[in-house]
N, C-alpha and C positions, 0 to 999 in steps of 0.2 A: 806479972801476968803468967798464969800457968795453964796448961792444956785443959784441966778440969773446969776452968772458968769459961771455956769457949767450945762451941760445937758448930761445925760447918757441915750441912747436909744438902744433898741435891733434892729438890722438890719434884713431885710428879709433874708431868707435862700439863700445861694450861691451854685452854682455848684462847687464842689471841687473834684480834683483828686490828688492822690499821685503817683508820677513817681519815680521809682527806676531803675537805670541803672548800670549794673555790667558786668564784663568781658572785660574791656578795660582800657587803662590808663586814668588818670583824665583829661588830656588836650583834648583827643578825646571825652570823656563823656561831658565835658563842651561845646565843640564845637557843639556836637550833640543836646544837649538840647537848646542851644542858637539859633541854626538854626531852630529848630522845633517849639519853642514857643516864640521866640524873647525875651529871658531873658536878661535884660539890665546889671545887675551887681550883685555882691554878697550881697550888703546891700541896694539896691535901686530897686524900681519897680514903675509901673504906679500908680497914685493916684486914678484912676477910671477905670472901664472896666476890661478886663482880666489882671490878675496880676500873678506873679511868685515869690514864696518865696523859697530861698535855705535853706533847712533844714540841709544839710550836703554836702560833696563833691559828693555824688552819689544819692542824694534824694531831690526832689522838691515838694512843694505843689502848685498846680495850681488852681487859683480862676477864675471862670467864663470863662473857656476854654471848648470847646466842646470835650468830651471824644473821640468821633469818629475821630474828626479832629486831635487831639494829636496822636492817634494811627496811623493814616494815615501818618502824617508827620514824626513820628519817624521810622516807618517801612521802609521808603525810604533809610535811611543810616545805617541800622543796621549791616549787615554782621553777625558775630558770637557773637554779643553783646546781653546779656540777659536784657530785659526790662520788668518791671512789672508796669502796670498802673491800679490803683484801684480807684473806685468811693468812696470817703469818705464824700460825701455831708451830709449824715445823722449823721455823727460823730462830726460835728463842728457847733458852733453858734458864732455870732459876735455881739459885742457891739460897739457903737460909743460914745466916750467921747469928748465933744467939749465945747468951751467957754474959756474965759480968764484965768480961774483957772485950765484948763485941764493939762497943763504942770506941774504945782506945785503938783497937786494931783497924777499924774502918777509917778513923780520923788520922791514922798514921800516913796516909797517902795525901798528897797535896790536892788531888782531884776531888776528894770527898770530905771537905772540912765541916760540912753541916752535920755529919753523923754524930758528933759529940753533943750537940744540943737538940737533935731532932725529937719531936714528940710523936706518939703513935698516930698514924694517918699521914704524916708529912712524907713527901718524897722529893727527889731531885734527879734530874738527868745530869750525870756527871761522868768522870773518868776515874778508873782505878787500875793500877798496873798497866797503864797506857791503852786501856780499852774503854769504849763507851758502855755505860750501864745505867739502869734505873735502880736507884737506891731507895727503898721504901721501908720506913720504920713501922713495924707491925706490932710492936710491944715495947715495954720500957727498955729492954736489952735484947731486942730481936729485930732483925732486918732481913728483908728479901732483896736479893740482887737479881735483876732480870738482864740477861746478856745474850748476845748472838751465840747460837748453839755451837758454832765452830770454835768459840773462844772460852767456853765454860771450863774445860779442863785446864787451860792456861790460867784462868782466874783462880780456880781452886788451888792450883799449885802455888800461885803467887801469894794467896792468902796464907797458905801453910808456911811458906818461906818467911813472910812477915811475922807470923806467930813465933817461929823459931828465933828470929832476930830479937823480938821483944822478950822471949824467955831467956835468951842468953844475956841480954842487958839487965834483966831483973835478978838473974842468978849470980 
């Protein structure tokens, strides 16, 4: 693995909101969120544009969705269901790891074993370098990593260190 096979870049800030839905059975909650934001599945989402990450059975992270639009769509079918929508844009940063060495680098940590076999659109909530991340395959050898903004510099340095170790092993 050499450095020309891998590029790690910081992505521009995204609009992110956290949606939590309580007070209903899980099937109704899933139907409500799917109808409101067109969430495709539990471990797959769009590779560009608005995306939805399932964080748990009643909690979702929405990327590049309009907060007002999400509120409007969810309020249409609420009834007695409690919904909390929080703008968390300032809480996250994103990195893109791309190149022919990306899969090997990301799979080198025990917390992210799915990276080696991920197809575009698939994502996982996992850990890398001891921190929680959303790992999203956006292309054949391209991954977006969404992480707490206070830890993005640490994650970037950790990825660089992993790359140096792999380069030393290969050389």
